[in-house]
N, CA, C, O and the ligand as a Tripos MOL2 file, in Angstrom:
@<TRIPOS>MOLECULE
protein
  285   283    72     0     0
PROTEIN
NO_CHARGES

@<TRIPOS>ATOM
      1 N          67.7250  103.6740  208.1520 N.3       1 MET1
      2 CA         68.1530  103.1340  206.8480 C.3       1 MET1
      3 C          68.9820  104.1790  206.1220 C.2       1 MET1
      4 O          68.5370  105.3180  205.9790 O.2       1 MET1
      5 N          70.1390  103.8340  205.6730 N.am      2 PRO2
      6 CA         70.9750  104.8430  204.9950 C.3       2 PRO2
      7 C          70.3440  105.3240  203.6930 C.2       2 PRO2
      8 O          69.6370  104.5870  203.0050 O.2       2 PRO2
      9 N          70.6180  106.5520  203.3910 N.am      3 THR3
     10 CA         70.1670  107.1250  202.1290 C.3       3 THR3
     11 C          71.3690  107.3200  201.2270 C.2       3 THR3
     12 O          72.3880  107.8780  201.6350 O.2       3 THR3
     13 N          71.2380  106.8580  200.0120 N.am      4 TYR4
     14 CA         72.3220  106.9930  199.0500 C.3       4 TYR4
     15 C          71.9210  108.0360  198.0260 C.2       4 TYR4
     16 O          70.8330  107.9810  197.4510 O.2       4 TYR4
     17 N          72.8070  108.9770  197.8100 N.am      5 GLU5
     18 CA         72.5150  110.0680  196.8890 C.3       5 GLU5
     19 C          73.1760  109.7830  195.5440 C.2       5 GLU5
     20 O          74.3310  109.3660  195.4650 O.2       5 GLU5
     21 N          72.4140  110.0200  194.5160 N.am      6 TYR6
     22 CA         72.9210  109.7920  193.1650 C.3       6 TYR6
     23 C          72.6500  111.0110  192.3030 C.2       6 TYR6
     24 O          71.7790  111.8310  192.5950 O.2       6 TYR6
     25 N          73.4170  111.1010  191.2430 N.am      7 ARG7
     26 CA         73.1680  112.1160  190.2240 C.3       7 ARG7
     27 C          73.1650  111.4240  188.8700 C.2       7 ARG7
     28 O          74.0360  110.6100  188.5620 O.2       7 ARG7
     29 N          72.1640  111.7670  188.0710 N.am      8 CYS8
     30 CA         72.0870  111.2370  186.7230 C.3       8 CYS8
     31 C          72.9450  112.0990  185.8170 C.2       8 CYS8
     32 O          72.8000  113.3210  185.7890 O.2       8 CYS8
     33 N          73.8340  111.4630  185.0810 N.am      9 SER9
     34 CA         74.7060  112.2420  184.2060 C.3       9 SER9
     35 C          74.0250  112.5560  182.8800 C.2       9 SER9
     36 O          74.5650  113.3110  182.0720 O.2       9 SER9
     37 N          72.8630  111.9940  182.6520 N.am     10 ASP10
     38 CA         72.1430  112.2930  181.4220 C.3      10 ASP10
     39 C          71.2450  113.5170  181.5670 C.2      10 ASP10
     40 O          71.1920  114.3580  180.6690 O.2      10 ASP10
     41 N          70.5400  113.6200  182.6930 N.am     11 CYS11
     42 CA         69.6140  114.7520  182.8460 C.3      11 CYS11
     43 C          69.9310  115.5820  184.0840 C.2      11 CYS11
     44 O          69.1610  116.4750  184.4350 O.2      11 CYS11
     45 N          71.0330  115.3100  184.7440 N.am     12 ASP12
     46 CA         71.4840  116.0920  185.8980 C.3      12 ASP12
     47 C          70.4770  116.1140  187.0370 C.2      12 ASP12
     48 O          70.4210  117.0730  187.8070 O.2      12 ASP12
     49 N          69.6990  115.0760  187.1410 N.am     13 THR13
     50 CA         68.7720  114.9950  188.2630 C.3      13 THR13
     51 C          69.4660  114.3650  189.4620 C.2      13 THR13
     52 O          70.1420  113.3440  189.3420 O.2      13 THR13
     53 N          69.2880  114.9880  190.6100 N.am     14 ASP14
     54 CA         69.7640  114.3760  191.8430 C.3      14 ASP14
     55 C          68.6230  113.5770  192.4500 C.2      14 ASP14
     56 O          67.4910  114.0550  192.5240 O.2      14 ASP14
     57 N          68.9160  112.3860  192.8740 N.am     15 PHE15
     58 CA         67.8840  111.6000  193.5260 C.3      15 PHE15
     59 C          68.5020  110.7590  194.6280 C.2      15 PHE15
     60 O          69.7110  110.5310  194.6610 O.2      15 PHE15
     61 N          67.6540  110.3120  195.5130 N.am     16 GLU16
     62 CA         68.1150  109.5500  196.6550 C.3      16 GLU16
     63 C          67.4710  108.1790  196.6470 C.2      16 GLU16
     64 O          66.3180  108.0160  196.2480 O.2      16 GLU16
     65 N          68.2250  107.2110  197.0890 N.am     17 LEU17
     66 CA         67.6990  105.8600  197.2290 C.3      17 LEU17
     67 C          67.9270  105.4160  198.6630 C.2      17 LEU17
     68 O          68.9960  105.6240  199.2370 O.2      17 LEU17
     69 N          66.9060  104.8050  199.2220 N.am     18 GLU18
     70 CA         67.0640  104.2450  200.5540 C.3      18 GLU18
     71 C          67.2350  102.7430  200.4380 C.2      18 GLU18
     72 O          66.4690  102.0710  199.7480 O.2      18 GLU18
     73 N          68.2330  102.2290  201.1090 N.am     19 ALA19
     74 CA         68.4610  100.7940  201.0880 C.3      19 ALA19
     75 C          69.2760  100.4480  202.3150 C.2      19 ALA19
     76 O          70.0600  101.2550  202.8140 O.2      19 ALA19
     77 N          69.0770   99.2540  202.7810 N.am     20 THR20
     78 CA         69.9390   98.8050  203.8630 C.3      20 THR20
     79 C          71.3280   98.5570  203.3070 C.2      20 THR20
     80 O          71.5110   98.4570  202.0940 O.2      20 THR20
     81 N          72.2960   98.4590  204.1860 N.am     21 VAL21
     82 CA         73.6570   98.2100  203.7330 C.3      21 VAL21
     83 C          73.7210   96.8740  202.9900 C.2      21 VAL21
     84 O          74.4230   96.7500  201.9870 O.2      21 VAL21
     85 N          72.9940   95.8860  203.4820 N.am     22 ALA22
     86 CA         72.9930   94.5810  202.8250 C.3      22 ALA22
     87 C          72.4070   94.6830  201.4210 C.2      22 ALA22
     88 O          72.9340   94.0980  200.4740 O.2      22 ALA22
     89 N          71.3230   95.4250  201.2970 N.am     23 GLU23
     90 CA         70.7260   95.6070  199.9690 C.3      23 GLU23
     91 C          71.6840   96.3490  199.0490 C.2      23 GLU23
     92 O          71.8280   96.0120  197.8740 O.2      23 GLU23
     93 N          72.3390   97.3660  199.6070 N.am     24 TYR24
     94 CA         73.2530   98.1540  198.7920 C.3      24 TYR24
     95 C          74.4080   97.2920  198.2980 C.2      24 TYR24
     96 O          74.8210   97.3970  197.1430 O.2      24 TYR24
     97 N          74.9220   96.4470  199.1720 N.am     25 GLU25
     98 CA         76.0560   95.6200  198.7700 C.3      25 GLU25
     99 C          75.6540   94.5700  197.7430 C.2      25 GLU25
    100 O          76.4680   94.1390  196.9270 O.2      25 GLU25
    101 N          74.3890   94.1650  197.7930 N.am     26 GLU26
    102 CA         73.9170   93.2250  196.7760 C.3      26 GLU26
    103 C          73.7280   93.9170  195.4310 C.2      26 GLU26
    104 O          73.7230   93.2790  194.3780 O.2      26 GLU26
    105 N          73.5750   95.2070  195.4890 N.am     27 GLY27
    106 CA         73.3650   95.9550  194.2590 C.3      27 GLY27
    107 C          71.9310   96.4430  194.1730 C.2      27 GLY27
    108 O          71.0020   95.6600  193.9720 O.2      27 GLY27
    109 N          71.7670   97.7440  194.3290 N.am     28 ILE28
    110 CA         70.4230   98.3030  194.2610 C.3      28 ILE28
    111 C          70.1870   98.8940  192.8760 C.2      28 ILE28
    112 O          71.1130   99.0940  192.0910 O.2      28 ILE28
    113 N          68.9260   99.1630  192.6100 N.am     29 ASP29
    114 CA         68.5490   99.7080  191.3050 C.3      29 ASP29
    115 C          68.9060  101.1900  191.2730 C.2      29 ASP29
    116 O          68.2860  102.0010  191.9610 O.2      29 ASP29
    117 N          69.8970  101.5330  190.4780 N.am     30 GLU30
    118 CA         70.3870  102.9110  190.4410 C.3      30 GLU30
    119 C          69.8790  103.6520  189.2140 C.2      30 GLU30
    120 O          70.5110  104.5970  188.7410 O.2      30 GLU30
    121 N          68.7560  103.2260  188.7120 N.am     31 THR31
    122 CA         68.2150  103.8580  187.5170 C.3      31 THR31
    123 C          67.6410  105.2310  187.8500 C.2      31 THR31
    124 O          66.9730  105.4060  188.8690 O.2      31 THR31
    125 N          67.9050  106.1880  186.9890 N.am     32 CYS32
    126 CA         67.3740  107.5310  187.1830 C.3      32 CYS32
    127 C          65.8500  107.5040  187.1180 C.2      32 CYS32
    128 O          65.2820  106.9530  186.1750 O.2      32 CYS32
    129 N          65.1800  108.0940  188.1130 N.am     33 PRO33
    130 CA         63.7140  108.0880  188.1030 C.3      33 PRO33
    131 C          63.1280  109.0360  187.0590 C.2      33 PRO33
    132 O          61.9500  108.9260  186.7190 O.2      33 PRO33
    133 N          63.9290  109.9570  186.5530 N.am     34 GLU34
    134 CA         63.4210  110.9400  185.6010 C.3      34 GLU34
    135 C          63.4720  110.4330  184.1650 C.2      34 GLU34
    136 O          62.5110  110.5830  183.4110 O.2      34 GLU34
    137 N          64.5840  109.8390  183.7970 N.am     35 CYS35
    138 CA         64.7600  109.4860  182.3860 C.3      35 CYS35
    139 C          65.1100  108.0150  182.1890 C.2      35 CYS35
    140 O          65.4100  107.5920  181.0730 O.2      35 CYS35
    141 N          65.0720  107.2330  183.2690 N.am     36 ASP36
    142 CA         65.3670  105.7970  183.1970 C.3      36 ASP36
    143 C          66.7780  105.5040  182.7090 C.2      36 ASP36
    144 O          67.0590  104.4060  182.2270 O.2      36 ASP36
    145 N          67.6480  106.4680  182.8330 N.am     37 SER37
    146 CA         69.0310  106.2300  182.4450 C.3      37 SER37
    147 C          69.7460  105.4700  183.5530 C.2      37 SER37
    148 O          69.4090  105.5910  184.7310 O.2      37 SER37
    149 N          70.7150  104.7050  183.1610 N.am     38 GLN38
    150 CA         71.5380  104.0500  184.1690 C.3      38 GLN38
    151 C          72.9100  104.7120  184.2600 C.2      38 GLN38
    152 O          73.8300  104.1780  184.8800 O.2      38 GLN38
    153 N          73.0320  105.8720  183.6390 N.am     39 GLN39
    154 CA         74.2900  106.6210  183.7450 C.3      39 GLN39
    155 C          74.2250  107.4710  185.0060 C.2      39 GLN39
    156 O          74.1820  108.7000  184.9440 O.2      39 GLN39
    157 N          74.2180  106.8070  186.1290 N.am     40 THR40
    158 CA         74.1080  107.5230  187.3910 C.3      40 THR40
    159 C          75.3620  107.2790  188.2140 C.2      40 THR40
    160 O          75.9820  106.2180  188.1410 O.2      40 THR40
    161 N          75.7120  108.2700  188.9860 N.am     41 THR41
    162 CA         76.8980  108.1500  189.8190 C.3      41 THR41
    163 C          76.5240  108.4420  191.2600 C.2      41 THR41
    164 O          75.7060  109.3170  191.5430 O.2      41 THR41
    165 N          77.1090  107.7290  192.1210 N.am     42 ARG42
    166 CA         76.8850  107.9220  193.5500 C.3      42 ARG42
    167 C          77.5110  109.2340  193.9860 C.2      42 ARG42
    168 O          78.6390  109.5580  193.6170 O.2      42 ARG42
    169 N          76.7620  109.9800  194.7750 N.am     43 ARG43
    170 CA         77.3020  111.2240  195.3250 C.3      43 ARG43
    171 C          77.7260  110.9640  196.7550 C.2      43 ARG43
    172 O          77.1120  110.1760  197.4750 O.2      43 ARG43
    173 N          78.7820  111.6390  197.1470 N.am     44 LEU44
    174 CA         79.3070  111.4070  198.4840 C.3      44 LEU44
    175 C          79.1240  112.6320  199.3570 C.2      44 LEU44
    176 O          79.8370  112.8070  200.3450 O.2      44 LEU44
    177 N          78.1840  113.4710  199.0030 N.am     45 GLY45
    178 CA         78.0400  114.7340  199.7130 C.3      45 GLY45
    179 C          77.7060  114.5810  201.1750 C.2      45 GLY45
    180 O          78.0990  115.4230  201.9820 O.2      45 GLY45
    181 N          76.9930  113.5330  201.5430 N.am     46 SER46
    182 CA         76.5440  113.4310  202.9290 C.3      46 SER46
    183 C          77.4770  112.5870  203.7870 C.2      46 SER46
    184 O          77.2000  112.3220  204.9570 O.2      46 SER46
    185 N          78.5640  112.1800  203.1970 N.am     47 VAL47
    186 CA         79.4870  111.3570  203.9650 C.3      47 VAL47
    187 C          80.4740  112.2560  204.6870 C.2      47 VAL47
    188 O          81.1410  113.0940  204.0790 O.2      47 VAL47
    189 N          80.5510  112.0700  205.9690 N.am     48 MET48
    190 CA         81.4770  112.8860  206.7440 C.3      48 MET48
    191 C          82.9060  112.3940  206.5340 C.2      48 MET48
    192 O          83.2140  111.2210  206.7440 O.2      48 MET48
    193 N          83.7620  113.3040  206.1200 N.am     49 ILE49
    194 CA         85.1670  112.9510  205.9590 C.3      49 ILE49
    195 C          85.9500  113.6920  207.0370 C.2      49 ILE49
    196 O          86.1090  114.9110  206.9720 O.2      49 ILE49
    197 N          86.4220  112.9710  207.9980 N.am     50 SER50
    198 CA         87.0640  113.6190  209.1420 C.3      50 SER50
    199 C          88.5320  113.2320  209.2210 C.2      50 SER50
    200 O          89.0650  112.9250  210.2880 O.2      50 SER50
    201 N          89.1590  113.2580  208.0670 N.am     51 MET51
    202 CA         90.5850  112.9780  208.0660 C.3      51 MET51
    203 C          91.3540  114.2960  207.9960 C.2      51 MET51
    204 O          90.8260  115.3100  207.5410 O.2      51 MET51
    205 N          92.5710  114.2700  208.4400 N.am     52 GLY52
    206 CA         93.4130  115.4480  208.3370 C.3      52 GLY52
    207 C          92.9980  116.5430  209.2990 C.2      52 GLY52
    208 O          92.6390  117.6410  208.8720 O.2      52 GLY52
    209 N          93.0400  116.2670  210.5570 N.am     53 ASP53
    210 CA         92.7290  117.2770  211.5630 C.3      53 ASP53
    211 C          93.8600  118.2960  211.6060 C.2      53 ASP53
    212 O          94.8780  118.0900  212.2670 O.2      53 ASP53
    213 N          93.6640  119.3930  210.8930 N.am     54 ALA54
    214 CA         94.7350  120.3730  210.7460 C.3      54 ALA54
    215 C          94.5760  121.5040  211.7530 C.2      54 ALA54
    216 O          94.6070  122.6790  211.3900 O.2      54 ALA54
    217 N          94.4120  121.1490  212.9850 N.am     55 SER55
    218 CA         94.3400  122.1710  214.0200 C.3      55 SER55
    219 C          95.6790  122.9010  214.1250 C.2      55 SER55
    220 O          96.7080  122.2600  214.3340 O.2      55 SER55
    221 N          95.6860  124.2220  213.9840 N.am     56 PRO56
    222 CA         96.9690  124.9450  213.9030 C.3      56 PRO56
    223 C          97.7600  124.9050  215.1950 C.2      56 PRO56
    224 O          98.9880  124.9880  215.1610 O.2      56 PRO56
    225 N          97.1020  124.7830  216.3240 N.am     57 ASP57
    226 CA         97.8550  124.7700  217.5790 C.3      57 ASP57
    227 C          97.8560  123.3810  218.2150 C.2      57 ASP57
    228 O          97.9700  123.2450  219.4340 O.2      57 ASP57
    229 N          97.7300  122.3720  217.3930 N.am     58 GLY58
    230 CA         97.7960  121.0200  217.9250 C.3      58 GLY58
    231 C          99.2250  120.6370  218.2310 C.2      58 GLY58
    232 O         100.1520  121.1130  217.5740 O.2      58 GLY58
    233 N          99.4120  119.7950  219.2040 N.am     59 PRO59
    234 CA        100.7730  119.3890  219.5820 C.3      59 PRO59
    235 C         101.3150  118.3220  218.6540 C.2      59 PRO59
    236 O         101.6180  117.2070  219.0790 O.2      59 PRO59
    237 N         101.4330  118.6660  217.4050 N.am     60 GLN60
    238 CA        101.9230  117.6750  216.4670 C.3      60 GLN60
    239 C         102.9950  118.2910  215.5880 C.2      60 GLN60
    240 O         103.0100  119.5010  215.3610 O.2      60 GLN60
    241 N         103.8630  117.4750  215.1120 N.am     61 GLY61
    242 CA        104.9760  117.9670  214.3270 C.3      61 GLY61
    243 C         106.1190  118.3650  215.2320 C.2      61 GLY61
    244 O         105.9180  118.6660  216.4090 O.2      61 GLY61
    245 N         107.3020  118.3660  214.6860 N.am     62 GLY62
    246 CA        108.4640  118.7200  215.4840 C.3      62 GLY62
    247 C         108.7340  117.6670  216.5360 C.2      62 GLY62
    248 O         108.2400  116.5450  216.4250 O.2      62 GLY62
    249 N         109.4870  117.9940  217.5290 N.am     63 CYS63
    250 CA        109.8080  117.0170  218.5570 C.3      63 CYS63
    251 C         109.4260  117.5240  219.9330 C.2      63 CYS63
    252 O         109.8530  116.9510  220.9350 O.2      63 CYS63
    253 N         108.6300  118.5860  220.0120 N.am     64 CYS64
    254 CA        108.2080  119.1100  221.3000 C.3      64 CYS64
    255 C         106.9910  118.3320  221.7940 C.2      64 CYS64
    256 O         106.1100  117.9930  221.0040 O.2      64 CYS64
    257 N         106.9400  118.0600  223.0430 N.am     65 THR65
    258 CA        105.8100  117.3770  223.6380 C.3      65 THR65
    259 C         104.8090  118.4150  224.1290 C.2      65 THR65
    260 O         105.1670  119.5760  224.3230 O.2      65 THR65
    261 N         103.5560  118.0070  224.3340 N.am     66 PRO66
    262 CA        102.5620  118.9590  224.8580 C.3      66 PRO66
    263 C         102.9510  119.4980  226.2200 C.2      66 PRO66
    264 O         102.5250  120.5960  226.5770 O.2      66 PRO66
    265 N         103.7320  118.7820  226.9850 N.am     67 GLY67
    266 CA        104.1360  119.2610  228.2960 C.3      67 GLY67
    267 C         105.1850  120.3550  228.2410 C.2      67 GLY67
    268 O         105.5210  120.9290  229.2770 O.2      67 GLY67
    269 N         105.7010  120.6520  227.0910 N.am     68 GLY68
    270 CA        106.6430  121.7510  226.9680 C.3      68 GLY68
    271 C         108.0870  121.2950  226.8910 C.2      68 GLY68
    272 O         108.9860  122.1340  226.8300 O.2      68 GLY68
    273 N         108.3360  120.0120  226.8900 N.am     69 GLY69
    274 CA        109.7190  119.5510  226.8470 C.3      69 GLY69
    275 C         110.2060  119.3860  225.4310 C.2      69 GLY69
    276 O         109.7740  118.4730  224.7280 O.2      69 GLY69
    277 N         111.0960  120.2490  225.0030 N.am     70 CYS70
    278 CA        111.6670  120.0890  223.6760 C.3      70 CYS70
    279 C         113.0080  119.3630  223.7830 C.2      70 CYS70
    280 O         113.6900  119.4100  224.8070 O.2      70 CYS70
    281 N         113.3450  118.7090  222.7180 N.am     71 CYS71
    282 CA        114.5920  117.9650  222.7250 C.3      71 CYS71
    283 C         115.6880  118.7570  222.0310 C.2      71 CYS71
    284 O         116.8230  118.2890  221.9370 O.2      71 CYS71
    285 ZN         68.1780  111.0680  184.2520 Zn       72 ZN72
@<TRIPOS>BOND
     1     1     2 1
     2     2     3 1
     3     3     4 2
     4     3     5 am
     5     5     6 1
     6     6     7 1
     7     7     8 2
     8     7     9 am
     9     9    10 1
    10    10    11 1
    11    11    12 2
    12    11    13 am
    13    13    14 1
    14    14    15 1
    15    15    16 2
    16    15    17 am
    17    17    18 1
    18    18    19 1
    19    19    20 2
    20    19    21 am
    21    21    22 1
    22    22    23 1
    23    23    24 2
    24    23    25 am
    25    25    26 1
    26    26    27 1
    27    27    28 2
    28    27    29 am
    29    29    30 1
    30    30    31 1
    31    31    32 2
    32    31    33 am
    33    33    34 1
    34    34    35 1
    35    35    36 2
    36    35    37 am
    37    37    38 1
    38    38    39 1
    39    39    40 2
    40    39    41 am
    41    41    42 1
    42    42    43 1
    43    43    44 2
    44    43    45 am
    45    45    46 1
    46    46    47 1
    47    47    48 2
    48    47    49 am
    49    49    50 1
    50    50    51 1
    51    51    52 2
    52    51    53 am
    53    53    54 1
    54    54    55 1
    55    55    56 2
    56    55    57 am
    57    57    58 1
    58    58    59 1
    59    59    60 2
    60    59    61 am
    61    61    62 1
    62    62    63 1
    63    63    64 2
    64    63    65 am
    65    65    66 1
    66    66    67 1
    67    67    68 2
    68    67    69 am
    69    69    70 1
    70    70    71 1
    71    71    72 2
    72    71    73 am
    73    73    74 1
    74    74    75 1
    75    75    76 2
    76    75    77 am
    77    77    78 1
    78    78    79 1
    79    79    80 2
    80    79    81 am
    81    81    82 1
    82    82    83 1
    83    83    84 2
    84    83    85 am
    85    85    86 1
    86    86    87 1
    87    87    88 2
    88    87    89 am
    89    89    90 1
    90    90    91 1
    91    91    92 2
    92    91    93 am
    93    93    94 1
    94    94    95 1
    95    95    96 2
    96    95    97 am
    97    97    98 1
    98    98    99 1
    99    99   100 2
   100    99   101 am
   101   101   102 1
   102   102   103 1
   103   103   104 2
   104   103   105 am
   105   105   106 1
   106   106   107 1
   107   107   108 2
   108   107   109 am
   109   109   110 1
   110   110   111 1
   111   111   112 2
   112   111   113 am
   113   113   114 1
   114   114   115 1
   115   115   116 2
   116   115   117 am
   117   117   118 1
   118   118   119 1
   119   119   120 2
   120   119   121 am
   121   121   122 1
   122   122   123 1
   123   123   124 2
   124   123   125 am
   125   125   126 1
   126   126   127 1
   127   127   128 2
   128   127   129 am
   129   129   130 1
   130   130   131 1
   131   131   132 2
   132   131   133 am
   133   133   134 1
   134   134   135 1
   135   135   136 2
   136   135   137 am
   137   137   138 1
   138   138   139 1
   139   139   140 2
   140   139   141 am
   141   141   142 1
   142   142   143 1
   143   143   144 2
   144   143   145 am
   145   145   146 1
   146   146   147 1
   147   147   148 2
   148   147   149 am
   149   149   150 1
   150   150   151 1
   151   151   152 2
   152   151   153 am
   153   153   154 1
   154   154   155 1
   155   155   156 2
   156   155   157 am
   157   157   158 1
   158   158   159 1
   159   159   160 2
   160   159   161 am
   161   161   162 1
   162   162   163 1
   163   163   164 2
   164   163   165 am
   165   165   166 1
   166   166   167 1
   167   167   168 2
   168   167   169 am
   169   169   170 1
   170   170   171 1
   171   171   172 2
   172   171   173 am
   173   173   174 1
   174   174   175 1
   175   175   176 2
   176   175   177 am
   177   177   178 1
   178   178   179 1
   179   179   180 2
   180   179   181 am
   181   181   182 1
   182   182   183 1
   183   183   184 2
   184   183   185 am
   185   185   186 1
   186   186   187 1
   187   187   188 2
   188   187   189 am
   189   189   190 1
   190   190   191 1
   191   191   192 2
   192   191   193 am
   193   193   194 1
   194   194   195 1
   195   195   196 2
   196   195   197 am
   197   197   198 1
   198   198   199 1
   199   199   200 2
   200   199   201 am
   201   201   202 1
   202   202   203 1
   203   203   204 2
   204   203   205 am
   205   205   206 1
   206   206   207 1
   207   207   208 2
   208   207   209 am
   209   209   210 1
   210   210   211 1
   211   211   212 2
   212   211   213 am
   213   213   214 1
   214   214   215 1
   215   215   216 2
   216   215   217 am
   217   217   218 1
   218   218   219 1
   219   219   220 2
   220   219   221 am
   221   221   222 1
   222   222   223 1
   223   223   224 2
   224   223   225 am
   225   225   226 1
   226   226   227 1
   227   227   228 2
   228   227   229 am
   229   229   230 1
   230   230   231 1
   231   231   232 2
   232   231   233 am
   233   233   234 1
   234   234   235 1
   235   235   236 2
   236   235   237 am
   237   237   238 1
   238   238   239 1
   239   239   240 2
   240   239   241 am
   241   241   242 1
   242   242   243 1
   243   243   244 2
   244   243   245 am
   245   245   246 1
   246   246   247 1
   247   247   248 2
   248   247   249 am
   249   249   250 1
   250   250   251 1
   251   251   252 2
   252   251   253 am
   253   253   254 1
   254   254   255 1
   255   255   256 2
   256   255   257 am
   257   257   258 1
   258   258   259 1
   259   259   260 2
   260   259   261 am
   261   261   262 1
   262   262   263 1
   263   263   264 2
   264   263   265 am
   265   265   266 1
   266   266   267 1
   267   267   268 2
   268   267   269 am
   269   269   270 1
   270   270   271 1
   271   271   272 2
   272   271   273 am
   273   273   274 1
   274   274   275 1
   275   275   276 2
   276   275   277 am
   277   277   278 1
   278   278   279 1
   279   279   280 2
   280   279   281 am
   281   281   282 1
   282   282   283 1
   283   283   284 2
@<TRIPOS>SUBSTRUCTURE
     1 MET1         2 RESIDUE 1 A MET
     2 PRO2         6 RESIDUE 1 A PRO
     3 THR3        10 RESIDUE 1 A THR
     4 TYR4        14 RESIDUE 1 A TYR
     5 GLU5        18 RESIDUE 1 A GLU
     6 TYR6        22 RESIDUE 1 A TYR
     7 ARG7        26 RESIDUE 1 A ARG
     8 CYS8        30 RESIDUE 1 A CYS
     9 SER9        34 RESIDUE 1 A SER
    10 ASP10       38 RESIDUE 1 A ASP
    11 CYS11       42 RESIDUE 1 A CYS
    12 ASP12       46 RESIDUE 1 A ASP
    13 THR13       50 RESIDUE 1 A THR
    14 ASP14       54 RESIDUE 1 A ASP
    15 PHE15       58 RESIDUE 1 A PHE
    16 GLU16       62 RESIDUE 1 A GLU
    17 LEU17       66 RESIDUE 1 A LEU
    18 GLU18       70 RESIDUE 1 A GLU
    19 ALA19       74 RESIDUE 1 A ALA
    20 THR20       78 RESIDUE 1 A THR
    21 VAL21       82 RESIDUE 1 A VAL
    22 ALA22       86 RESIDUE 1 A ALA
    23 GLU23       90 RESIDUE 1 A GLU
    24 TYR24       94 RESIDUE 1 A TYR
    25 GLU25       98 RESIDUE 1 A GLU
    26 GLU26      102 RESIDUE 1 A GLU
    27 GLY27      106 RESIDUE 1 A GLY
    28 ILE28      110 RESIDUE 1 A ILE
    29 ASP29      114 RESIDUE 1 A ASP
    30 GLU30      118 RESIDUE 1 A GLU
    31 THR31      122 RESIDUE 1 A THR
    32 CYS32      126 RESIDUE 1 A CYS
    33 PRO33      130 RESIDUE 1 A PRO
    34 GLU34      134 RESIDUE 1 A GLU
    35 CYS35      138 RESIDUE 1 A CYS
    36 ASP36      142 RESIDUE 1 A ASP
    37 SER37      146 RESIDUE 1 A SER
    38 GLN38      150 RESIDUE 1 A GLN
    39 GLN39      154 RESIDUE 1 A GLN
    40 THR40      158 RESIDUE 1 A THR
    41 THR41      162 RESIDUE 1 A THR
    42 ARG42      166 RESIDUE 1 A ARG
    43 ARG43      170 RESIDUE 1 A ARG
    44 LEU44      174 RESIDUE 1 A LEU
    45 GLY45      178 RESIDUE 1 A GLY
    46 SER46      182 RESIDUE 1 A SER
    47 VAL47      186 RESIDUE 1 A VAL
    48 MET48      190 RESIDUE 1 A MET
    49 ILE49      194 RESIDUE 1 A ILE
    50 SER50      198 RESIDUE 1 A SER
    51 MET51      202 RESIDUE 1 A MET
    52 GLY52      206 RESIDUE 1 A GLY
    53 ASP53      210 RESIDUE 1 A ASP
    54 ALA54      214 RESIDUE 1 A ALA
    55 SER55      218 RESIDUE 1 A SER
    56 PRO56      222 RESIDUE 1 A PRO
    57 ASP57      226 RESIDUE 1 A ASP
    58 GLY58      230 RESIDUE 1 A GLY
    59 PRO59      234 RESIDUE 1 A PRO
    60 GLN60      238 RESIDUE 1 A GLN
    61 GLY61      242 RESIDUE 1 A GLY
    62 GLY62      246 RESIDUE 1 A GLY
    63 CYS63      250 RESIDUE 1 A CYS
    64 CYS64      254 RESIDUE 1 A CYS
    65 THR65      258 RESIDUE 1 A THR
    66 PRO66      262 RESIDUE 1 A PRO
    67 GLY67      266 RESIDUE 1 A GLY
    68 GLY68      270 RESIDUE 1 A GLY
    69 GLY69      274 RESIDUE 1 A GLY
    70 CYS70      278 RESIDUE 1 A CYS
    71 CYS71      282 RESIDUE 1 A CYS
    72 ZN72       285 GROUP 0 **** ****
């Protein structure tokens, strides 16, 4: 079951909620457990972001192929 991380903007408490994706899409209770505030924001800390593979020696850019043939 995925865990969703939240932070309360009223008391700066971090808390986690477990819900299935279906439950999450229906809307889960995001109330802060410490102060009952609903000023909570979803944290994305545990989400892997694997965009922008900036490998310095990758065969990308320019017009040279990995086989060594430049145009
Ligand atoms: Zn709170």
